[in-house]
C-alpha positions in Angstrom: 39.0 9.8 25.9 38.6 12.4 23.2 35.4 11.0 21.7 33.6 10.7 25.0 34.0 14.4 25.9 30.8 15.2 23.9 27.9 14.1 26.0 24.2 13.9 25.2 21.7 14.9 27.8 20.4 11.9 29.8 16.9 12.7 28.5 18.1 12.5 24.8 20.0 9.3 25.5 16.9 7.6 27.0 14.8 8.8 24.0 17.3 7.5 21.4 17.6 4.2 23.3 13.8 3.8 23.2 13.7 4.6 19.5 16.4 2.1 18.6 14.8 -0.6 20.7 11.5 0.1 19.0 13.1 -0.3 15.6 14.7 -3.6 16.5 11.4 -4.8 17.9 9.6 -4.0 14.7 12.2 -5.9 12.6 12.4 -8.8 15.1 8.7 -9.4 15.2 8.4 -9.1 11.4 11.0 -11.8 11.1 9.2 -14.1 13.4 5.8 -13.3 12.0 4.5 -11.7 15.1 2.7 -9.0 13.1 0.4 -7.6 15.8 3.4 -6.8 18.0 5.3 -5.3 15.0 2.3 -3.2 14.2 2.2 -1.8 17.7 5.7 -0.6 17.5 5.3 0.7 14.0 2.5 2.9 15.3 4.7 4.2 18.0 7.5 5.2 15.6 5.0 6.8 13.2 4.4 9.4 15.9 8.0 10.5 15.9 9.4 13.2 13.6 12.6 11.6 12.5 11.5 8.0 12.2 7.9 8.2 10.9 9.0 7.6 7.3 11.0 4.5 8.2 8.1 3.2 10.3 5.6 3.7 7.4 7.9 1.8 5.1 7.7 -1.2 7.4 3.9 -1.5 7.0 4.2 -3.2 3.7 5.6 -6.3 5.6 2.6 -6.5 8.0 0.6 -9.7 7.5 2.5 -10.3 4.3 4.8 -13.3 4.5 5.8 -13.0 0.8 7.0 -9.4 1.3 9.0 -10.4 4.4 10.5 -13.5 2.7 11.6 -11.6 -0.4 13.2 -8.7 1.5 17.0 -9.1 1.5 17.4 -8.5 5.2 14.1 -9.8 6.8 13.8 -12.7 4.4 17.3 -13.9 5.0 16.8 -13.8 8.7 13.6 -15.7 8.5 15.1 -18.4 6.3 17.8 -18.9 8.8 15.7 -19.1 12.0 17.5 -21.0 14.7 17.5 -24.7 14.2 18.0 -25.2 17.9 15.0 -25.0 20.2 15.8 -21.6 21.7 12.9 -19.4 22.9 12.8 -16.2 20.8 15.1 -13.6 22.2 15.5 -15.5 25.5 19.2 -14.4 25.4 18.5 -11.3 23.3 18.1 -10.5 19.6 21.8 -10.0 19.1 22.6 -13.4 20.5 20.0 -15.0 18.2 21.7 -13.2 15.2 25.2 -14.5 16.2 23.8 -18.0 16.6 22.3 -17.8 13.2 25.6 -16.8 11.7 27.5 -19.5 13.6 25.2 -22.2 12.3 25.6 -20.9 8.7 28.9 -18.9 8.3 27.8 -17.9 4.8 25.1 -15.8 6.5 27.3 -12.9 7.2 24.4 -10.5 7.0 23.1 -11.8 10.4 26.5 -11.4 12.0 27.0 -7.9 10.6 23.6 -6.9 11.8 24.5 -7.9 15.3 27.5 -5.6 15.1 25.4 -2.8 13.8 22.9 -3.4 16.6 25.7 -2.8 19.1 26.9 0.3 17.3 23.5 1.9 17.1 23.0 1.3 20.8 26.5 2.6 21.4 27.2 -0.6 23.3 30.9 -0.5 22.7 31.8 -3.2 25.2 29.7 -5.8 23.5 31.0 -4.6 20.1 34.5 -5.0 21.4 33.8 -8.5 22.5 32.3 -9.3 19.1 35.2 -8.0 17.2 37.9 -9.5 19.4 36.2 -12.9 19.3 35.4 -13.2 15.6 37.8 -11.0 13.7 39.9 -13.1 11.3 37.3 -15.9 11.2 34.9 -16.8 8.4 32.3 -14.7 10.0 34.4 -11.6 10.1 37.5 -11.9 7.9 37.8 -8.1 7.6 36.0 -5.2 9.1 33.4 -3.0 7.3 34.2 0.7 7.3 31.8 1.5 10.2 33.4 -1.3 12.3 36.9 0.1 11.6 35.7 3.5 12.7 34.3 2.0 15.9 37.6 0.2 16.6 39.3 3.5 16.9 36.8 4.6 19.5 37.5 1.4 21.5 41.2 2.3 22.0 41.6 5.8 20.7 45.3 6.3 21.8 46.5 2.8 20.8 47.3 2.7 17.0 48.7 -0.8 17.5 45.2 -1.9 18.5 43.8 -0.5 15.2 46.4 -2.3 13.2 45.4 -5.6 14.9 42.0 -5.3 13.3 43.2 -4.0 9.9 42.0 -0.4 10.2 43.0 1.2 7.0 45.4 4.2 6.7 42.7 6.2 4.9 40.4 5.8 7.9 43.1 6.6 10.4 43.9 9.8 8.4 40.3 10.8 8.3 40.0 10.3 12.0 43.0 12.5 12.5 41.3 15.3 10.5 38.0 14.7 12.3 39.6 15.1 15.7 41.5 18.2 14.6 38.3 19.9 13.4 36.4 19.0 16.6 39.1 20.4 18.7 39.3 23.6 16.6 35.5 24.1 16.9 35.0 23.1 20.5 34.5 26.8 21.6 31.5 27.0 19.3 29.6 24.0 20.6 26.2 25.0 19.3 27.4 25.1 15.7 29.8 22.2 15.9 27.4 19.4 15.1 26.2 21.1 11.9 29.7 22.0 10.9 31.0 18.5 11.4 28.1 16.9 9.6 29.1 18.5 6.3 32.3 16.4 6.1 31.7 13.6 8.6 28.0 13.0 8.8 28.5 9.5 7.3 31.0 8.4 10.0 30.4 6.4 13.1 32.4 9.0 15.0 29.8 11.6 14.2 27.0 9.3 15.2 28.7 8.4 18.4 29.4 12.0 19.5 26.4 13.9 18.2 23.4 11.6 17.9 
């Protein structure tokens, strides 16, 4: 697969995975009011170069139910806590989010957040299951741009698969240009991430390959 040819070092993959997990743990514990645990992970992220500003911004939610409940993301999640008697994260944070959305289909934010969770973790197989299960339902009547970009990664050489999920012609065209530029610059691997960032830093393809 074209996209998979660019590999991060195992050390970088492990570091990124830990950072993403720490971010999710901060948000999850803020949602559930487990402030001491959230504070622990905020402190960890404050010691990173790239994520310290994000971590500091989360401190306003600590021990402040009002701030959490008025936040568009955290507040919505807290208001839609599982009605069933599931232990928190027994099956995983992503499963909790999907259950929340299934109980209240108008709560599309929870469902989309589960998809984003998979994309950030580069868990394409779970993302594939999510899309193939829910696309065309009330929870996922159409795909956001980042989801469409990820669908191309799922089956890069099968345009019929993209059409099945409504990937737009503009996104297909942009991917074609993206792939062409990566191939053209592959002999200059050190400069390639910076060069591609200029035009494609906002795409999931860039994130998947270079971060």
